[in-house]
N, C-alpha and C positions, 0 to 999 in steps of 0.2 A: 785589350790591344788597343792603342790609339790611332786615330785615322788623321793624317795630315791635311790641312785646308790646301787645297791645290788651285783654287780660284774662285773669283765671284762671278756668279751667273744671274745676269737679270732677265727674268721670265714675264713675257707680257701676253697675257692670255686670260681666258674665262675660268671662273671658278666652277668646280663641280661639287655641290653638295653632299653627293653620294662618296666622294673621296676617292673614287676610282681612276679618274681621267682629269685634266685641266690641271690647274695650278696646284691643286692638293698632289697628284701624281707627280708632277715637275718637282715640287719641295722635296717630296721622298727621294726620287731618283737622285737629284744632284746632292743632297746630304748623303745620301748612302755611298756615292763615289768620292766623299770628301771634299765636294765643294761648299761654297757658301751661296744659298739661294735667296735672291730678293725678288720682289714681285710688283707688277703694276696690271690691276685687275680692269679686263675690258668689259666684263660682262658677269652678272651673277645669273647661275642657273639653278633652277628646281630639277634635280637629276638623280636618278638611281639607276640599279641594275635594270630596269624595265624600259627607260628611256628618259627624254628630257620633257618636263611637263611645262616648263615656262623659263622665259629667258628676259633678264632685265638689263639692258645695256647701261653701262656708266657712261655718264657725259663726258664728252672730249676734254673740257677745261680740269675736270677731276682725273682724268687719265694722264694729262701733261703733269699736273701736280704731283701725282705718284712717281712720274718718270724724273721730274726734277729733283725731287727729294732723295731718290736715289742716287742720282748721278752728281749733284752738288755735294754730297757728303760722302758715300760710301765708293762710288765709282764701280766700274765693272769690267771684266775680263772677256765675256762673251754675252751675247743677247739671243735669247731663244723667243719665238712667237708661236703662239697657237692660235685660238679663236679669236678672231679680230671683229667679227660681226658686220661692219659697214664700211663705207668709203672714209668717213671721218675719223674713224680708228687707225684705219690704214695711213692716211694722212698723218696721224702721230707719229707712227713708228718711223714713217720717210722722214719726218722733220727731224727725229731723234738722230737718224743714221746720216744726216747731212749736217747734223750740229755736233752734239757733244758725243756721240756714238760713231763719229767718222773714224776709220781705221779699226773699229772693234768688230771681230767676225760675229756674223747675224746667221742664226739656223732659223730657216722659216719652214714650218710645218703647216703647209696650206689647208688647214682645217675647213672643209666645206661644207660637209653633212656628217651628222653623229652616226655610229654604229646603228642605232634604232631607226634611222631614216629621217630625223628632224634636221632641217637646214639650219646651219650655224652660220653661213655667210650668205648675205643678200645676194640675189643673183646678179644684179647691176655691178655688186662689189667684185666677183670673179675676175672679170675683164679689168677691173681697176687694180686688183691686187698683181695682176700678172704684167700690167704697164709700169705701175709704180713701185712696187715692193721688192719683186722678184730680182730686178737689177741690183738691189742693195745687198743680197744674199750672198754668205760665202758656200753655204749649204743649204739644200732644200730636200725635204724627205716626203715626197708626196706617195700615197698609195696608188694602186693601178687605177681605180675609180677617179682620182683626182688628177692624175696624169693624164687620162683621156680626156677630161675638160679643159686642162689646159692646152692639150695639143689638138683638140677637135677630130681624134679618131681612134679607133677601137686598138686596144693592146690585148693580144689573146694568147700569146705564147712566150716561152723564154727568150727566144730570138727577138720577137717582139719588143719585149721588156728592155734588151740590150739596144736596141735601136730608138727606143723611145727615150732611154737616159742618155743618150748621146745628143738627141735631138733637143731635149730640154736643156741640157749644158750649151750646145750651140747657140740656142736662142737668148738664154739668160746669163751665160757664163760661170753659173754657181757650180760646185761639185753637186751631183744628183745622187741620192740614195733612194733608188725606187723600189717600194715594198711589194712584195709578192703574194702576200696572204690571200688577196681575193682571187688570184687565178686558181681554178679548179686543179686538183690532183692530190697525190698523196706526198709529193715533194714540193717545198715551198723554195722558190727563187727570189731571191734579194739581188738588185744589180746595182753597183756603183760605177759612176763616171766621175773620175776625180778632176781637180781643178786643172791638171795637164791634159784632159780628155781622154785618159786612160781608163777602159772600161773592164769590171771583174765582176763575175755572178757568184754568188754565195749559195751553196744547196744545203737543206735539213730536212729531215724527215717530218713531215706536218704533225704538230702535237693534238691530239684528239682531245678538245676542251673548249668550253663555252666561255671561259673565263679571259675574254680577249679585250674587255674594257679597258681604255687607256692605254694600251700597248704603243699606238703612235705617238702619243705624250711623252711616254718614258722613253722611247727609243730618241726621239729629237732632243730632249733635254740630258740623255746621256752623252749624245754628241757634242752639245754645247759645254758640258762640264769638260768632257776630253779636250776639246780647243781650250 
């Protein structure tokens, strides 16, 4: 059975040499959903299931060259960001959204810390991401710890997640898919506040597995493919 090509997705994110997260997971996801995946790599990582051993940032001029190559020839129907690493990289995406990417939906996965605990976004860049990039987003997909950093307060329950999703939407105007995997309990709650400010919670029994590396990348890329 053939799969129809539904749309082009430009992914701006870091590479995971272990193949479970980052650009590699993004390409697999978009392809599995019938989309056409293109990439602009922001950083190379030496990474496996045990953690991130090293990060090598891609210079801004080469990131810009990757983006231009895609936009000048292939174009895109949606843009997804993952690991952006520093302020200069964030500026590159913002310049795209104010230029050739204007009017194209942007899905921002605000990657800050790897599951292993390795910081993937400079501390100084977190505020910069919130101020410069999030206003460009059509959808943002933070997990609970990322939402807590962005909002500056704890999110400890399902009701608090609903309030947090609404607060994130009110601050930045994007639809918010707040992921609840980090909240303790046998039930996982994800909360969506859509572009109209309507909020809905999704409930599922927690899957007992250690194989969660790359789930955030996969979800955000699936959203981009859907858009």
